[in-house]
C-alpha positions as CSV (number, residue, x, y, z in Angstrom):
1,X,-109.5,122.9,-103.4
2,X,-106.5,121.8,-105.5
3,X,-106.2,125.3,-106.8
4,X,-106.1,126.7,-103.3
5,X,-103.4,124.2,-102.4
6,X,-101.2,125.3,-105.3
7,X,-101.7,128.9,-104.3
8,X,-100.5,128.1,-100.8
9,X,-97.7,125.8,-102.0
10,X,-95.2,128.6,-102.5
11,X,-95.6,129.7,-98.9
12,X,-95.0,126.3,-97.6
13,X,-92.1,125.8,-100.0
14,X,-90.5,128.9,-98.3
15,X,-91.1,127.2,-94.9
16,X,-89.4,124.1,-96.4
17,X,-86.4,126.1,-97.6
18,X,-85.9,127.5,-94.1
19,X,-86.1,124.1,-92.6
20,X,-83.7,122.6,-95.1
21,X,-81.2,125.4,-94.6
22,X,-81.0,124.7,-90.8
23,X,-81.3,120.9,-91.0
24,X,-78.4,120.7,-93.5
25,X,-76.3,123.0,-91.4
26,X,-76.2,125.7,-94.1
27,X,-77.5,128.1,-91.5
28,X,-77.3,127.9,-87.7
29,X,-80.1,128.3,-85.2
30,X,-78.5,131.6,-84.3
31,X,-78.8,132.8,-87.9
32,X,-82.6,132.0,-87.8
33,X,-82.9,133.9,-84.5
34,X,-81.3,136.9,-86.0
35,X,-83.4,136.7,-89.1
36,X,-86.5,136.5,-86.9
37,X,-85.4,139.7,-85.1
38,X,-85.0,141.4,-88.5
39,X,-88.5,140.4,-89.4
40,X,-90.0,141.3,-86.0
41,X,-88.3,144.7,-85.6
42,X,-88.0,145.9,-89.2
43,X,-89.6,144.1,-92.1
44,X,-93.0,143.1,-90.5
45,X,-93.2,146.5,-88.7
46,X,-92.7,148.3,-91.9
47,X,-95.4,146.3,-93.6
48,X,-97.8,146.9,-90.7
49,X,-97.1,150.7,-90.6
50,X,-97.5,150.9,-94.4
51,X,-100.9,149.2,-94.3
52,X,-102.2,151.1,-91.2
53,X,-101.1,154.5,-92.5
54,X,-103.3,154.0,-95.6
55,X,-106.4,152.9,-93.6
56,X,-109.0,155.2,-92.2
57,X,-109.6,154.4,-88.5
58,X,-113.2,153.3,-89.1
59,X,-111.9,150.7,-91.6
60,X,-109.5,149.0,-89.2
61,X,-111.8,148.9,-86.2
62,X,-114.9,146.7,-86.7
63,X,-116.8,146.2,-83.4
64,X,-118.7,143.1,-84.6
65,X,-115.5,141.5,-85.7
66,X,-113.8,142.2,-82.4
67,X,-116.8,140.8,-80.5
68,X,-117.0,137.7,-82.7
69,X,-113.3,136.9,-82.6
70,X,-112.9,137.7,-78.9
71,X,-115.9,135.8,-77.7
72,X,-115.1,132.7,-79.8
73,X,-111.4,132.8,-78.7
74,X,-112.4,133.1,-75.0
75,X,-114.7,130.1,-75.4
76,X,-112.0,127.9,-76.8
77,X,-109.5,129.3,-74.3
78,X,-111.8,128.3,-71.5
79,X,-112.4,124.8,-73.0
80,X,-108.7,124.1,-73.3
81,X,-108.0,125.4,-69.8
82,X,-110.8,123.2,-68.5
83,X,-109.4,120.1,-70.3
84,X,-106.0,120.9,-68.9
85,X,-107.3,121.1,-65.4
86,X,-109.2,117.8,-65.8
87,X,-106.0,116.1,-67.0
88,X,-104.3,117.3,-63.7
89,X,-102.4,120.3,-65.1
90,X,-101.6,123.2,-62.8
91,X,-103.0,126.7,-63.5
92,X,-99.9,127.8,-65.2
93,X,-99.6,124.8,-67.5
94,X,-103.3,125.1,-68.4
95,X,-102.9,128.8,-69.2
96,X,-100.0,128.0,-71.5
97,X,-101.9,125.2,-73.2
98,X,-104.9,127.6,-73.7
99,X,-102.5,130.0,-75.5
100,X,-101.5,127.2,-77.8
101,X,-105.2,126.4,-78.5
102,X,-106.1,129.9,-79.4
103,X,-103.1,132.1,-80.4
104,X,-102.0,131.5,-84.0
105,X,-99.1,132.8,-86.1
106,X,-101.2,135.7,-87.4
107,X,-98.3,138.2,-87.6
108,X,-95.5,136.2,-89.3
109,X,-97.7,133.8,-91.3
110,X,-101.2,135.1,-91.5
111,X,-100.7,138.7,-92.5
112,X,-98.3,138.0,-95.5
113,X,-100.3,135.0,-96.7
114,X,-103.8,136.5,-96.5
115,X,-102.8,139.8,-98.0
116,X,-101.2,138.2,-101.0
117,X,-104.1,135.8,-101.4
118,X,-107.0,138.2,-100.7
119,X,-105.5,141.6,-101.4
120,X,-104.6,144.5,-99.2
121,X,-108.2,144.8,-97.9
122,X,-107.4,141.7,-95.8
123,X,-104.8,143.7,-93.8
124,X,-107.2,145.6,-91.6
125,X,-109.0,142.6,-90.0
126,X,-105.8,140.7,-89.6
127,X,-104.2,143.6,-87.8
128,X,-107.2,144.0,-85.6
129,X,-107.1,140.3,-84.6
130,X,-103.3,140.6,-84.0
131,X,-104.0,143.5,-81.7
132,X,-106.5,141.4,-79.7
133,X,-104.1,138.5,-79.4
134,X,-101.2,140.7,-78.2
135,X,-103.1,143.1,-75.9
136,X,-105.8,140.8,-74.5
137,X,-104.5,137.2,-74.5
138,X,-100.8,138.1,-74.3
139,X,-101.6,140.1,-71.2
140,X,-104.0,137.5,-69.8
141,X,-101.4,134.6,-69.7
142,X,-98.8,136.8,-68.0
143,X,-101.4,138.0,-65.4
144,X,-102.5,134.4,-64.7
145,X,-98.9,133.1,-64.2
146,X,-97.8,136.0,-62.1
147,X,-101.0,135.9,-59.9
148,X,-100.5,132.2,-59.4
149,X,-96.9,132.6,-58.3
150,X,-97.4,135.7,-56.1
151,X,-100.8,134.7,-54.7
152,X,-102.2,138.0,-55.9
153,X,-102.3,140.3,-58.9
154,X,-100.0,143.1,-57.9
155,X,-99.7,146.5,-59.7
156,X,-96.1,145.4,-60.8
157,X,-97.7,142.9,-63.1
158,X,-99.8,145.5,-64.8
159,X,-96.7,147.7,-65.2
160,X,-94.8,144.8,-66.7
161,X,-97.6,144.1,-69.2
162,X,-97.8,147.8,-70.2
163,X,-94.1,148.0,-70.7
164,X,-94.2,144.9,-72.9
165,X,-97.0,146.2,-75.0
166,X,-95.2,149.6,-75.3
167,X,-92.1,147.9,-76.6
168,X,-93.7,145.6,-79.0
169,X,-92.8,146.8,-82.5
170,X,-95.9,145.3,-84.1
171,X,-98.2,147.3,-81.7
172,X,-96.1,150.4,-82.2
173,X,-96.2,150.1,-86.0
174,X,-100.0,149.8,-86.1
175,X,-100.5,152.7,-83.6
176,X,-98.1,155.0,-85.5
177,X,-99.5,154.0,-88.8
178,X,-103.0,154.9,-87.6
179,X,-101.9,158.2,-86.2
180,X,-100.3,158.9,-89.6
181,X,-103.6,158.1,-91.3
182,X,-105.7,160.2,-88.9
183,X,-103.4,163.2,-89.4
184,X,-103.6,162.6,-93.1
185,X,-99.9,163.0,-93.4
186,X,-98.4,162.5,-96.9
187,X,-95.8,159.8,-97.7
188,X,-92.9,161.3,-99.5
189,X,-91.7,159.2,-102.4
190,X,-88.4,158.1,-100.7
191,X,-90.4,157.0,-97.6
192,X,-93.0,155.1,-99.7
193,X,-90.2,153.3,-101.6
194,X,-88.4,152.5,-98.4
195,X,-91.5,151.0,-96.8
196,X,-92.2,149.0,-100.0
197,X,-88.7,147.5,-100.1
198,X,-88.4,146.8,-96.3
199,X,-92.0,145.6,-96.0
200,X,-91.6,143.4,-99.1
201,X,-88.9,141.4,-97.2
202,X,-91.4,140.5,-94.5
203,X,-93.1,137.6,-96.3
204,X,-90.1,135.6,-97.6
205,X,-88.0,136.2,-94.5
206,X,-90.8,135.4,-92.0
207,X,-91.7,132.2,-93.7
208,X,-88.1,131.2,-94.1
209,X,-87.5,131.9,-90.4
210,X,-90.6,129.9,-89.3
211,X,-89.3,126.9,-91.3
212,X,-85.8,127.2,-89.9
213,X,-87.1,127.4,-86.3
214,X,-89.0,124.1,-86.7
215,X,-85.8,122.1,-86.8
216,X,-85.1,122.8,-83.1
217,X,-88.7,121.8,-82.2
218,X,-89.1,118.5,-80.4
219,X,-92.0,116.0,-80.6
220,X,-92.6,115.2,-76.9
221,X,-96.0,114.8,-75.3
222,X,-97.4,113.7,-78.7
223,X,-101.0,113.2,-77.5
224,X,-101.2,116.6,-75.8
225,X,-99.6,118.3,-78.8
226,X,-102.1,116.6,-81.1
227,X,-105.0,117.9,-78.9
228,X,-103.6,121.4,-78.8
229,X,-103.1,121.3,-82.6
230,X,-106.6,120.1,-83.1
231,X,-107.9,123.0,-80.9
232,X,-105.9,125.6,-82.8
233,X,-106.5,124.3,-86.4
234,X,-110.1,123.0,-86.1
235,X,-111.9,124.1,-82.9
236,X,-110.7,127.7,-83.0
237,X,-111.6,128.5,-86.6
238,X,-114.9,126.6,-86.2
239,X,-115.9,128.7,-83.1
240,X,-114.9,131.9,-84.9
241,X,-116.9,130.8,-87.9
242,X,-120.0,130.2,-85.8
243,X,-119.6,133.5,-84.0
244,X,-118.9,135.5,-87.2
245,X,-121.5,134.0,-89.5
246,X,-124.4,133.3,-87.2
247,X,-124.1,135.1,-83.9
248,X,-122.6,138.5,-84.8
249,X,-123.2,140.7,-87.8
250,X,-119.8,140.5,-89.4
251,X,-119.3,141.6,-93.0
252,X,-118.9,138.5,-95.1
253,X,-115.4,139.4,-96.4
254,X,-114.2,140.3,-92.9
255,X,-115.7,137.1,-91.6
256,X,-113.8,135.1,-94.3
257,X,-110.5,136.7,-93.4
258,X,-111.2,136.2,-89.7
259,X,-111.9,132.5,-90.1
260,X,-108.8,132.0,-92.3
261,X,-106.6,133.9,-89.9
262,X,-108.0,131.8,-87.0
263,X,-106.8,128.6,-88.8
264,X,-103.1,129.6,-88.6
265,X,-100.9,127.2,-86.6
266,X,-99.7,127.8,-83.1
267,X,-97.7,131.1,-82.7
268,X,-93.9,130.7,-82.2
269,X,-93.8,133.5,-79.5
270,X,-95.7,131.2,-77.1
271,X,-92.6,129.1,-76.9
272,X,-90.5,132.1,-75.9
273,X,-93.1,132.9,-73.2
274,X,-93.2,129.3,-71.9
275,X,-89.4,129.1,-71.8
276,X,-89.2,132.5,-70.0
277,X,-91.5,131.3,-67.2
278,X,-90.3,127.7,-67.3
279,X,-93.8,126.3,-68.0
280,X,-94.1,123.3,-70.4
281,X,-91.7,124.6,-73.1
282,X,-91.3,121.2,-74.7
283,X,-95.1,120.8,-74.9
284,X,-95.4,124.1,-76.6
285,X,-92.6,123.2,-79.0
286,X,-94.3,120.0,-80.0
287,X,-97.6,121.9,-80.5
288,X,-95.9,124.4,-82.8
289,X,-94.3,121.6,-84.8
290,X,-97.4,119.5,-85.2
291,X,-99.8,122.4,-85.9
292,X,-97.5,123.8,-88.6
293,X,-97.1,120.5,-90.4
294,X,-100.9,119.7,-90.2
295,X,-101.8,123.2,-91.3
296,X,-100.7,122.4,-94.8
297,X,-103.9,120.4,-95.1
298,X,-106.2,122.3,-92.7
299,X,-105.3,125.8,-93.9
300,X,-105.9,124.7,-97.5
301,X,-109.3,123.4,-96.5
302,X,-110.3,126.4,-94.5
303,X,-109.2,128.9,-97.1
304,X,-110.9,126.9,-99.8
305,X,-114.2,127.0,-97.8
306,X,-114.1,130.8,-97.2
307,X,-112.6,131.8,-100.6
308,X,-116.0,132.3,-102.1
309,X,-117.2,134.6,-99.3
310,X,-114.1,136.8,-99.9
311,X,-114.3,136.7,-103.7
312,X,-110.7,135.4,-103.8
313,X,-109.0,136.1,-107.1
């Protein structure tokens, strides 16, 4: 386990560098926002396209993995929603809390970390899980909030969801990469070098940006943030492990990556969503802060437990 911690330490050190840069005033919050945009629209998209374009379609889509991950996530999503309702939260607040309990930072943190630790074979399952998060759960929370406010689920909501997915650079990068792979198009040398350089910036810049963004996060509603962090860091990977190892027939390597990816802390884009709709943004902020800090221990433990299954180097 100590060896796993030291392998993860450089990633968390990058988070610390980003935090220190903003906390000391060396970089502003606006600089971190702009760095995040660079990662989101350019570096991470280049990495996703590069991985997807080298993968046959049958390698990126694994039915058993999708069933295991989706069913386990829906179970935890329903549990967190139920607990929220029991505590007296409204439908919208409960939906946002459920997002925190299930949706992790798979894109900015999970993909770079797991690919570097387990090799490029880890990219396919991580991209598949990322697609499920964006297309299913991302659409679900928008539909729930919109239906609650309008009293019905209007066609406008579906159009809004479709436009959001069509404009998401991570979705587009995966789709275009798979099309490139299906058509068996070659990568000219300049293109390959360009993708290597730009995609290579994704890992350090993403981790730096995550660390910098934590400075502005507050620690309000500590008890709720603790519960949501527990759900994301413990309950979610535990449910995914049960589904992947005992209920569905998921390949052991894919199951290991799926479990590790499920142990990532709460995704930062949930805060943007909560702020946009005006639904418990401070609660989400606290959950992101707490889960990211606690993940130093929990992620080390989870990866240590699944490393043997994945034959981690």
